[in-house]
C-alpha angles and dihedrals in degrees: 000000000000117000133178114189119190128197140166103069123131145119123306138164122252110280093030132115139238134180120213123200131194123190117199124203136174096037124106105173110118099200105072147122124232120197146174119228130181136206127193121196111285093008135101122256111258139180118270100173140339137193130194125222086257093056102256110147136204128189138190110247092242093063102037111126092016105059129051125194120201138162140207107210093190089059096036087232134136124196135199116201108198118194132173090024119199131202089250089063088070109120145104108282119214129196117220133193123192141156113261092253097046130093114245090246089061092054134077126281137204123227094258133246125231120239116188122184117191124204 
């Protein structure tokens, strides 16, 4: 059974920091991409950052220089360090695991963790 369990969300003031974690279990494929997506009320879910099993990263323009994605393959865990948070970063953040050739929608999702940034 595949499980993605996120943690680390919460409420923070603008300019603050949060670190999200996502632990993956039940998956053994080594070639994969793990990503963080976010969805604000009334909006679509979109990619914040992704990292391949080889360590290549990709970021949305709006978070470049503020967010850092990393992973620990031995622990099957992906992290999202979020600094200089802004109110517009407020959303539910979802962890995603997929094979390298899959679309994100075909992969596995966590339950989501709420991030709220107050001004």
